C-alpha positions as CSV (number, residue, x, y, z in Angstrom):
1,M,51.6,-35.6,-26.0
2,T,54.2,-33.7,-27.9
3,A,55.4,-30.4,-26.4
4,P,57.2,-28.9,-29.3
5,G,58.0,-25.6,-27.3
6,F,59.4,-27.7,-24.1
7,D,62.4,-25.7,-22.9
8,L,64.6,-28.8,-23.1
9,D,67.7,-26.7,-22.0
10,G,65.9,-26.0,-18.5
11,V,65.8,-29.4,-17.4
12,I,69.3,-30.6,-18.3
13,R,71.6,-30.9,-15.0
14,R,74.9,-29.5,-15.1
15,I,77.3,-31.6,-12.6
16,P,81.3,-30.5,-12.3
17,D,84.0,-32.5,-11.7
18,H,82.2,-35.8,-13.3
19,P,83.1,-38.2,-14.2
20,H,86.8,-36.6,-13.7
21,P,88.1,-33.1,-12.4
22,G,87.3,-30.5,-14.7
23,I,85.0,-32.1,-16.8
24,L,81.3,-30.7,-16.7
25,F,78.5,-33.6,-17.2
26,Y,75.5,-32.8,-18.8
27,D,72.9,-35.0,-17.2
28,L,70.0,-35.5,-19.4
29,M,68.2,-38.4,-16.9
30,P,65.8,-35.3,-15.9
31,L,64.9,-34.3,-19.4
32,F,64.3,-38.6,-20.3
33,Q,61.9,-38.2,-16.7
34,S,59.9,-35.4,-18.1
35,A,57.1,-36.9,-20.2
36,D,56.7,-33.7,-21.9
37,G,60.2,-33.2,-22.2
38,L,61.1,-36.8,-24.1
39,A,58.1,-36.2,-26.3
40,S,59.3,-32.9,-27.4
41,G,62.9,-34.0,-28.1
42,V,61.9,-36.9,-30.0
43,A,59.5,-35.2,-32.0
44,R,61.7,-32.6,-32.9
45,I,64.6,-35.3,-33.9
46,A,61.9,-37.2,-35.7
47,D,60.5,-34.1,-37.7
48,W,64.1,-33.3,-38.9
49,A,65.0,-36.7,-39.4
50,R,62.2,-37.7,-42.0
51,P,62.8,-35.9,-44.9
52,R,66.4,-37.6,-44.9
53,A,64.7,-40.9,-45.5
54,P,66.2,-42.7,-42.9
55,E,65.7,-47.0,-42.9
56,L,67.2,-47.5,-39.3
57,V,68.4,-45.4,-36.0
58,V,71.6,-46.2,-34.4
59,G,72.0,-45.5,-30.8
60,I,75.3,-44.7,-29.1
61,E,75.6,-46.5,-25.6
62,A,73.7,-45.6,-23.2
63,R,71.9,-42.4,-23.2
64,G,71.5,-42.4,-27.2
65,F,69.6,-45.7,-26.4
66,V,66.8,-43.7,-24.9
67,M,65.8,-41.3,-27.5
68,G,67.3,-43.5,-30.2
69,G,64.8,-46.3,-29.9
70,A,61.8,-43.8,-29.4
71,V,63.2,-41.8,-32.1
72,A,63.0,-45.3,-34.2
73,A,59.4,-45.8,-33.5
74,A,58.4,-42.8,-34.2
75,L,59.9,-43.1,-37.8
76,G,58.6,-46.7,-38.2
77,V,62.0,-47.8,-38.5
78,G,64.4,-50.2,-36.8
79,F,66.9,-49.6,-34.3
80,A,70.5,-50.8,-33.4
81,A,73.0,-50.4,-31.2
82,A,76.5,-49.0,-30.8
83,R,77.6,-50.4,-27.9
84,K,81.0,-50.4,-25.4
85,T,83.6,-53.3,-26.1
86,G,82.4,-56.8,-25.3
87,K,78.6,-55.9,-24.5
88,L,77.2,-57.2,-27.6
89,P,76.8,-61.1,-27.9
90,H,77.1,-61.9,-31.9
91,D,80.0,-61.0,-34.5
92,T,81.1,-57.4,-34.2
93,V,83.1,-54.6,-36.1
94,R,85.2,-52.6,-33.8
95,R,86.5,-48.7,-33.7
96,E,88.3,-47.0,-31.1
97,Y,88.4,-43.2,-30.3
98,A,89.6,-40.5,-28.3
99,L,87.2,-38.9,-25.7
100,E,87.9,-35.0,-24.1
101,Y,89.5,-37.6,-21.2
102,G,91.0,-40.7,-22.3
103,T,90.2,-43.4,-25.1
104,D,87.2,-45.6,-25.8
105,A,85.9,-47.9,-28.5
106,L,82.4,-48.9,-30.1
107,E,81.2,-52.1,-31.5
108,M,78.5,-53.2,-33.8
109,H,76.7,-56.4,-34.7
110,R,78.3,-57.2,-38.2
111,D,74.7,-57.8,-39.3
112,A,73.3,-54.4,-38.0
113,V,73.4,-52.6,-40.9
114,R,72.7,-54.2,-44.5
115,P,74.6,-52.3,-47.1
116,G,72.9,-49.5,-48.4
117,T,70.9,-48.7,-45.8
118,R,70.2,-45.0,-44.6
119,V,71.5,-44.4,-41.2
120,L,70.1,-41.9,-38.7
121,L,72.9,-41.8,-36.1
122,H,71.8,-40.4,-32.5
123,D,73.3,-39.9,-29.3
124,D,72.7,-37.6,-26.3
125,L,76.2,-35.3,-26.7
126,L,78.5,-34.3,-29.1
127,A,81.7,-32.8,-27.9
128,T,85.0,-33.8,-29.5
129,G,83.1,-35.6,-31.7
130,G,85.1,-39.1,-31.1
131,T,82.3,-41.3,-30.1
132,A,79.9,-40.1,-33.1
133,R,83.0,-39.9,-35.8
134,A,83.5,-44.0,-34.7
135,A,80.0,-44.9,-35.0
136,C,79.9,-43.1,-38.5
137,E,82.6,-45.1,-39.5
138,L,81.4,-48.2,-38.2
139,I,78.1,-47.5,-40.3
140,E,80.0,-47.0,-43.2
141,E,82.1,-49.7,-42.8
142,L,79.1,-52.0,-42.8
143,G,78.2,-50.3,-46.3
144,G,75.7,-47.8,-44.6
145,V,74.9,-44.5,-45.5
146,V,75.0,-41.9,-42.8
147,A,71.7,-39.8,-43.4
148,G,72.0,-37.6,-40.4
149,V,73.2,-37.5,-36.7
150,A,71.1,-36.3,-34.1
151,V,72.3,-35.1,-30.8
152,V,70.1,-33.7,-27.8
153,A,73.1,-31.4,-26.8
154,E,76.2,-30.1,-28.2
155,L,79.3,-28.3,-27.2
156,T,80.0,-25.7,-30.0
157,F,83.3,-24.8,-28.2
158,L,84.8,-28.2,-28.8
159,P,85.1,-29.3,-32.4
160,G,82.7,-32.4,-32.8
161,R,80.8,-30.6,-35.6
162,A,84.2,-30.4,-37.2
163,A,85.0,-34.0,-36.7
164,L,82.2,-35.5,-38.4
165,D,83.2,-34.2,-42.0
166,G,80.7,-32.3,-43.1
167,R,78.0,-34.7,-42.1
168,D,74.5,-33.4,-41.5
169,V,74.1,-32.8,-37.7
170,L,71.0,-31.5,-35.8
171,S,71.7,-30.4,-32.1
172,L,68.4,-29.7,-29.9
173,V,70.4,-27.4,-27.5
174,T,73.8,-26.0,-27.9
175,Y,76.3,-24.6,-25.5
176,D,79.0,-22.2,-26.3
177,N,80.6,-22.4,-22.6
178,E,81.0,-24.7,-19.9
179,A,79.2,-22.2,-17.1
180,V,77.1,-23.9,-14.6
181,P,73.7,-22.1,-13.8
182,A,73.6,-20.8,-10.2
């Protein structure tokens, strides 16, 4: 059952000081646990993505795997993973990026994206944009075309969208501050 009017924000939990002091964590697990919430999020992303004609969905570890795989199934396309360093068993390409609270790196299998493949990139949250930008660069390094970037939540008070260099971005929920609801 698809619930297009489902209130996604209503089930996203905000947890202060996780994983570090001063960081507000947006916990999407309650959304994923809700059959209607999950179906609604997948349907909204798939509907937005269809006109962009993706041939593959790339999900970013780890929460990007949850909806990313479901969106790929809804679109009738394959799924590939952008993972943390050392998690993939085959030949990989790697890109480092900055986080709000440090640095990290993503890897993809070298054969995950064929040249010319139109790719929908999916992640749970767009904040500073470092993770999504690194994934876009990996897709492009492999010869893919980023057809769009879809996220569940975007922190609009951070420069994430600007870091994506004008790429087409869908955010299902946006936050313009880090206030924790009472």
